[in-house]
VMD Tcl script that draws the C-alpha trace (Angstrom):
set ca {
  {-26.77 28.28 14.22}
  {-24.41 28.12 17.16}
  {-26.69 25.18 19.04}
  {-26.52 23.50 15.42}
  {-22.82 23.47 15.19}
  {-22.29 22.63 19.01}
  {-24.67 19.93 18.78}
  {-22.74 18.51 15.86}
  {-19.17 19.03 17.40}
  {-20.70 17.21 20.84}
  {-21.81 14.33 18.74}
  {-18.38 13.83 16.57}
  {-16.59 14.04 20.03}
  {-18.99 11.52 21.50}
  {-18.57 9.04 18.39}
  {-14.55 9.16 18.18}
  {-14.18 6.79 20.60}
  {-16.34 4.55 18.97}
  {-15.10 5.03 15.28}
  {-12.31 1.97 15.37}
  {-15.56 -0.26 16.48}
  {-17.53 0.95 13.66}
  {-14.46 0.78 11.30}
  {-13.80 -2.96 12.44}
  {-17.12 -4.14 12.13}
  {-17.39 -2.58 8.49}
  {-14.34 -4.57 7.74}
  {-15.48 -7.66 9.01}
  {-18.86 -7.78 7.15}
  {-16.78 -6.87 3.82}
  {-14.25 -9.85 4.58}
  {-14.26 -12.64 1.78}
  {-12.26 -15.48 3.35}
  {-13.10 -17.76 0.29}
  {-11.28 -15.13 -1.82}
  {-8.43 -14.89 0.11}
  {-8.07 -18.92 0.29}
  {-8.38 -19.18 -3.49}
  {-5.65 -16.48 -3.78}
  {-3.62 -18.66 -1.45}
  {-4.14 -21.69 -3.75}
  {-3.52 -19.87 -6.77}
  {-0.13 -18.97 -5.08}
  {0.79 -22.52 -3.84}
  {0.30 -23.93 -7.01}
  {2.07 -21.48 -9.07}
  {5.02 -20.89 -6.12}
  {4.11 -17.35 -6.10}
  {6.45 -16.09 -2.79}
  {6.08 -12.69 -4.02}
  {2.24 -12.44 -3.66}
  {1.92 -14.57 -0.33}
  {4.25 -12.49 1.32}
  {2.55 -9.38 0.13}
  {-0.89 -11.03 1.82}
  {1.31 -11.26 5.13}
  {0.42 -8.71 8.10}
  {3.00 -5.88 8.30}
  {4.17 -7.13 11.46}
  {5.56 -10.20 9.86}
  {7.01 -8.29 6.99}
  {8.71 -5.65 9.34}
  {10.08 -8.15 12.15}
  {10.59 -11.68 10.73}
  {14.08 -12.02 8.86}
  {13.90 -13.56 5.47}
  {10.12 -13.81 5.10}
  {10.39 -14.90 1.54}
  {13.11 -17.54 2.23}
  {10.77 -19.17 4.97}
  {7.60 -19.17 2.76}
  {9.64 -20.65 -0.07}
  {10.61 -23.28 2.66}
  {7.31 -24.04 3.70}
  {6.18 -24.64 0.42}
  {9.20 -26.99 -0.53}
  {7.91 -29.02 2.31}
  {4.95 -29.97 0.02}
  {6.53 -33.53 -1.35}
  {5.25 -34.14 -5.17}
  {3.29 -32.52 -7.69}
  {-0.21 -31.35 -6.55}
  {-2.95 -33.78 -7.62}
  {-5.77 -31.84 -5.89}
  {-6.03 -28.74 -3.59}
  {-9.11 -27.17 -1.86}
  {-10.62 -25.15 0.90}
  {-12.18 -27.46 4.10}
  {-15.16 -26.53 4.89}
  {-13.98 -26.09 8.37}
  {-13.58 -22.30 9.58}
  {-13.11 -20.53 12.56}
  {-13.01 -17.11 13.98}
  {-11.28 -15.64 17.27}
  {-11.05 -12.02 18.67}
  {-8.05 -11.72 20.73}
  {-6.67 -8.38 22.21}
  {-8.57 -6.36 19.59}
  {-7.56 -8.36 16.47}
  {-10.34 -10.23 14.84}
  {-9.00 -13.13 12.85}
  {-10.39 -15.95 10.58}
  {-9.16 -19.35 10.29}
  {-9.46 -21.34 7.03}
  {-7.72 -24.69 6.33}
  {-6.56 -25.63 2.68}
  {-6.25 -29.34 1.94}
  {-3.35 -30.19 -0.55}
  {-3.26 -34.12 -1.82}
  {-0.27 -35.17 -3.75}
  {0.79 -38.62 -4.77}
  {1.95 -39.88 -1.44}
  {0.82 -37.32 1.10}
  {-2.39 -35.25 2.39}
  {-1.51 -32.05 4.05}
  {-3.14 -29.46 6.00}
  {-2.51 -25.79 5.44}
  {-4.06 -23.81 8.41}
  {-4.10 -19.89 7.34}
  {-5.33 -17.59 10.05}
  {-5.93 -13.86 8.50}
  {-6.43 -10.92 10.65}
  {-9.51 -9.26 9.36}
  {-9.27 -6.01 11.64}
  {-7.18 -4.89 14.42}
  {-8.01 -2.04 16.83}
  {-4.54 -1.23 17.73}
  {-3.32 -0.69 14.09}
  {-5.82 -0.82 11.36}
  {-3.03 -1.32 9.16}
  {-1.56 -4.18 10.40}
  {-3.88 -6.75 8.88}
  {-3.44 -9.82 6.73}
  {-2.21 -13.55 7.28}
  {-0.92 -13.82 10.53}
  {-0.24 -17.72 10.76}
  {0.55 -19.92 8.10}
  {0.68 -23.57 9.24}
  {1.79 -26.91 6.78}
  {1.11 -30.18 8.31}
  {1.06 -33.66 6.87}
  {-2.00 -35.35 7.85}
  {-1.41 -39.19 9.19}
  {-2.21 -41.47 6.63}
  {-4.20 -43.50 9.49}
  {-6.14 -40.47 10.02}
  {-5.04 -40.32 13.98}
  {-3.57 -36.60 13.81}
  {-1.06 -34.30 12.01}
  {2.77 -33.98 11.57}
  {3.76 -30.12 11.98}
  {6.37 -29.36 9.15}
  {6.49 -25.65 8.90}
  {4.94 -22.52 10.35}
  {5.20 -18.62 9.75}
  {3.37 -17.16 12.92}
  {2.93 -13.60 14.60}
  {3.88 -14.39 18.10}
}
mol new
graphics top color blue
foreach p $ca { graphics top sphere $p radius 0.5 }
foreach p [lrange $ca 0 end-1] q [lrange $ca 1 end] { graphics top cylinder $p $q radius 0.2 }
display resetview
């Protein structure tokens, strides 16, 4: 019996350093970027800054002064009524400093302007598993000739 308990204890001590990695992998596989984007779209349409703020990484909530006001200012940059809003086919991922992020772009069309809302969502954070959420919001106007973007507002973790 003692050998069995010693074996279990040895296994647990061996797996502990790997536990964060296993936990992060599970979170990556369970993450649904489309659901997050659909919620962002709903919030942009209804100007629901409270829900958008709740979706931000805790680091932003704790360190970015007047986050709600900055989200409101970003939404105020959208000129006119929204005619169409959709998720772009473009998707990217990055894994930097133990933080795995998914990037999605939401296209917003008003009567006269086309916008690009870039959303980075940190899915896992090996340093602090609770510090996940939207880490970068950037609103840009797409130039009418298609030659690039004009950045209008952004909120991001440095």
